[in-house]
C-alpha positions, 0 to 999 in steps of 0.5 A: 551830765551823768550826774544830771541824769542821776539827780533826775532819776532821784527826784523823779523816783522820789515824786513817783513814791511820794505821789503813789504811796501817798494815795495808798496812805490817803485811801487806807489810813485812819482819819484821812479824808481819802479813806476807803476811796477804793481801787479806782482811786488808787490806781488812777493815783499810781498812774498819775504818780508815773506820768507827772515826773516823767514829763518833768525829767523825760527829756533829762534822764529818759524818765526810767524811775525803774530798775527793770526798765534800766536793765531791760533797755541795756540788755537790748542796747538802748541803754549804756551798761556803765550807767545801769548801777548808778541808775538804780542807785539813784532810783533806790535812794529816791524811792526811799526818800519819797516813802519818808515824805509819805510818812511825814506827811501823814504822821498823825494817822499812823498811831490812829491806825491799828491795822499793821498790815494796812500800814505795811501796804502803803509802802510795798506790795503784798500778794492777795493769795501768797503763792510765791510762783504765782505772784512772781508769774503776775509781777513778771507778765505785768512788767514785761507788758509795761516794757513792751508797751513803753518801747511800742510807743516809743518807735510810734513817733508819738506827738510831743508829750502824748508818749508820756500819756500813753505810758500813763494809761499803761500804768492805769491799765495794768493796776485796773487790769492786773494789779489785784494779785500782787499789788502790781509792783512792776518796778523794784525800786518802788517796792524795795525803797519804801519796804526799807523805809518801812523797816527803818522808820519809827512808824507807830504801830508797824509790824514787820517788813514782810521780808520773805516776799521782798525778792518777788517785786525785785526778781519778778520785774527785772525778769519780765522787763528783760523778756518784754524788751527782747520780745520786742526786738524780735517783733520790730 
């Protein structure tokens, strides 16, 4: 039973990153047909990237695909503590695999793209203005809103299927409204797994993987997710 859940978390997170990092590649890489499509396309692509695997695997594993959500649910007693570490491992491996698929999908385009920072930005987030305390706050607030929203939708007994649709809207809204300062990781696996892939893959003309920033999209979402869940339990 646990293995089935872990496979669902692995494959679901892989699809999420394949589609999410994929829309960044489509809008960024030189000679891609979607080049320069803009922020609306990116935020919509990420929202659907979360929603599609959530519809597929929600009934299997709960469709976490996000260590911050997994940890937050465990903190408030809505997820077994014994399954937290296996879930996170599956999510991280799935995120890495999804990033590899993006690299393969756009294989001829990496060499054609000169901007090293743009190539890194396909795999992981970076702040528009590098101010680590402010960047942490952005990720904290975004993930707190995400987890609070997911729990709130869950208690409304939403008609079958529509709960996942509203979670998709939360992701879209966060990107549109709060995604500009940091690129809204709001998910440690979404950022760290692909960042590791960027570091190890033979991507043509890549630069460094910006490890000096890497803790922000890990710690900010974890802290924000826990606080969002705790605030929810205080209110409801």
